[in-house]
N, C-alpha and C positions, 0 to 999 in steps of 0.2 A: 395429477397435478394440473393446475389451471395453466393455460399456455397458450404462447401465439405460435403456431405450427410454422415452421419454413416449408412453404409447397404449397401448391394450389387446390388438392383434391383432400378434403378432410377426411378422415375414415376413424373409425372408434379407436380410442384408446384402448390398450390390453389392461386387462382387469388382473386384481389382486398383487400380490408382493412379485417384486423383478425376481431375478434368478440370480443376479449381482448388484451389488451398488458401490459406486464410489465418490466420493467428495471431496472437494480440492479447493483451494484457493483461499482468500482472505478477506476480512471486512474491516477496513477502518474509519474511525468517525471520533466526534468530539463527543463527550459526556454532557448530556442535561440533566439525569436521574442516575446517578451510581447503584442506589439499591436496586430501583427498577429494573435498570440493565443485568445486574447479578440475576436478578431472580426472572428476566426474560431467558437469558442465555440457559440456567437450570432447567427450565420448561423446556427449551431448545433440545436440551441433550436426551429428554423424554421423549423424544417424538420418533424413536426409531432409526434415527439416520446416525447414531452414534453420537459418542460425548463430542462438548464443544468447550473449548477454555478461551477466557478471556483476560488479557493482560492491560493493565491501566498503567500509562506513564503520563505524569503531570494531567491534563485535562482530556487526556485522548486516551483510546483503546484500541487494540487489537482483539480480533475475533477468529479461532481458526478453526477445523476440526481436529479432534487428538489424532483420529486412523485416518487414513483415507479410503482401505478397503474395509467397509461394513457389512456386518450379517444384514442379510437384506429380509428376512423372513417378516419381520413386524413394521416395513415400509408399505403397506400396502395404501389404497387409495384415500382412506379415512386418516392414515399417518402424514400423508402428504400433505391432504390440505390442512391438517394441523401444524406440522412444521411450516408452512406459509403464514399461518398467524401467528406462529410464536416470534419469527422471523421479523414481521411486521412490528410485532411488541418490542425487539430490539431496535429498530428503527426509529419508533417512539419515543424511546428512551433518550434518543441522541439528540445533539444539537441538531435544528433543521438547515436542509443544506449541506451537513458536514460527512455525510456517509458516502464512501467510496467502497466498490469491492468487486473483487472477481471469484467471488462462491460459486462453484458451479458444481453439480452433480451428473452421474451418468448411472442411467437404468436400463440395464440387460435382461430383456423377457426374451421367450421362444425364439421367436422369428423375427422382432425388431429392437432396437435400441432408442432410447430417449436421452438427448443431451441438453442438459437447462442451464443458462446463464441466470442468476438472479441479480436482475438491474434494480435499480434505486434512481426513480424519478422523482425528483420534488420529495414528498414525504410517503410514499408509495412502493412497495416492492412490487416489480413487474417480472413473473417469471420469463424466461423467453426459450421456447423448447424447438428442437430440432428432432426430428424422428426420422430415420432410416432403418434399412432392413440390415439384421444382424450379418457378420461377417466373422470368420473366422478369428480375427483378431479380438474379438467381443467375448471370446468364452471365458467363462468365471475361472478366475485363480484357482488353481489345483491345491488342497489342503497341505501344511506343511507335513514332511515326514515325521515320524515321531522318534524316530532315533538315527543315528549316523549322521555323518558330515555329507554338506552339500554334493551332488551329483556323484555319488559312490567315491569321492576322492578318499584315500585312507588317513588316517589321523597323520602320519609321518608325511606324507606329501602335503598335505594342509598346512604345517608347519613350514616349510621349504616356501610353500607358494604364497602364505599370509604376508612378509614383509615386501614382496612386489606387487603385491593387490593394494596393500597400505600407499607404497610410495606413489603409484598410479593415483590412486584418489586423492593423495596431497597435489600431486601436480596437478590434476583437472581442477582442485578446489582453489589453487592458487592463481592459473590460468583464468578462470571463471569469476574472480576477485570474491569467492565466499570467503576466504581468509581474512581479507581486509574488512571485510563489513563483520564478522564476528570479533575480530580485535582492533576495531575501530576506537578511534580515542572517545573518552567520554565527554559528554555534550559540554558539560558544567567545568572541563579543563580547557575550553577553548575560547580563544579570545575573539571578541566581537568589534569591530571596526566599521561604522557608517560612512567612514571616507569623507567625498566632499557634502554628504547629506546631512552632516554633523547630529544636531538634534531635531531635524524636522522627521527623520524617521529613525525609527526602534526597533532593532531585530532581537529575537530571543531563538535559542537554538534547543531541541529535543532529538534524543535518538531514539528510533524507533525499528527495531528489528534489522537492525546492522546499519540502518541509513538515518540520514541527519535530516529532519524537517524544520527550515529556517521558516520564522512565524516574523512578517513586517507588518507593524501599525504604525500610527501616529506617533510621533514622539513629542516630547513637550516645547520644543519650537515649531511645529506645524502650523503654517502661517493660516488662520482664521477667514480671512476674507482675501480681495484682491489688493488693497490696498496695503497690506501687512507682508503679502509676497511681493510686490513691487517696492516695498523699502527693505525688504532682506536682499534682493537682487539687488539693488543699486547699492547696497553697502556690500557684496561680495568684493573683496580685495583680488580674486583670482577669476579667470574665465571659468575655471570647473566649477568654482562655488557659484556662479551666475547660472552656468548649465543644469548646476542640481536644482536650482530652484524653479528652473524651464520646466525639467523633469517632473519635481514635485506638482508644479502648479497645472499643466496638461495632463497629470496622470500616466504619463508616459514609461517608456520603458529603462531600467536598469537592469544590472548583472549582479546575481548572489554567488561570489567563489568562495572555493575552500582553497587555502595557499599551507604550505607548511612551513618550517621556522625558517626558511629563506626569503620567504615572500613568493615562492612560484605558485603558478596556480595548477591547482591538481585535477579541479572541475569546476563548471560554472552552468548557470542556469540564468535565463530569463525570466524577469517578475516585472507584469505590468501594475502601477500603482493607480488606476483608474476607480477601481472600488473605493478609496481612502476618499475621494474627492467629496463623496456625498454620504457616507455616513462614518462618522466619527470612531465608532468601536470596530469598523470593519477591520480584517484581516486579510493578508496575502500569503500564501503558504505555497513554499517551494520546497523538492524534496533532491537532496544529492546523495550520492553512493558514500557510505562509509568508508575511511580510509585508515591507517594505520598510523600514519605520518601529518596528518591534518595538525594543525597548529591553531588557525585563524579562520573564521568566517568574515568576509570583507564586500563591503557594498561597492561598486565600481558604475562609473557612466558608460564605461564601453567593454565589448569584450576583447578578452586577451585572446592578439591574434596568433601567439603562438600555440596556444590551448586548442586554437579553433582549426590550426592548420594540421596538428597531430590528429584532432578527430576524423578529418578528411582522409 
């Protein structure tokens, strides 16, 4: 696999297939050619790196490996090069500059390990690889036992231990926010409130992998020129409305907030509107964590101080 090695002394890459192969991470982007994207994913799944799954939500997609630990026998040098070509085809079927990825793989050879992060810069896939000596923790996973419960535990003991394991797992999931994300309110049930920005800024919400993706675009009242902006600012009946005009006109920062039914801010993220100044079709996308108790997505001029204090 072509690479940018970390280290100053280049050495020949190991040949043949690795002894162990691990794929992890996710690819997120906007769809340009849905049919071409599906075809590229099918071809990606045939490269010897295991099967990949693509899910579509509105105009976006998520791509991820079906299995983390993959049989490595077919993933030799030719398959690795083919994988890069097929992943490039996925990017080519996406909207330009929309692909974000944490996709990575780990190839374990006899004496060394190659860890690769697949970076997308512009419209090009650039694998960045770090090679290091193999350690004891890099040994291939042992094959699962054909019969019997794990670790030699008898069936009766396993029945006694299982509820404790489920309880511990549930507690971990709750503390880690996984339950909130799994049970997060559906995006179409959330109210949207642009606040003092009125019809100058439009916002839409999609749920993706338990998180909310809030997209900000120009609204029907977005001022087309400085004169329209000045007229709207002068007509503002409150200081908040005038300040909102200033934020829009300068492409400055606002806050996207998740609120519960009582108006309490559960989470917030800043969003800068500078991209909307020069491109009428530009989008500003903000991601916030999914939550069970979310009732509304709102825009605010300022950060909620109580929430900011709780973050610290």
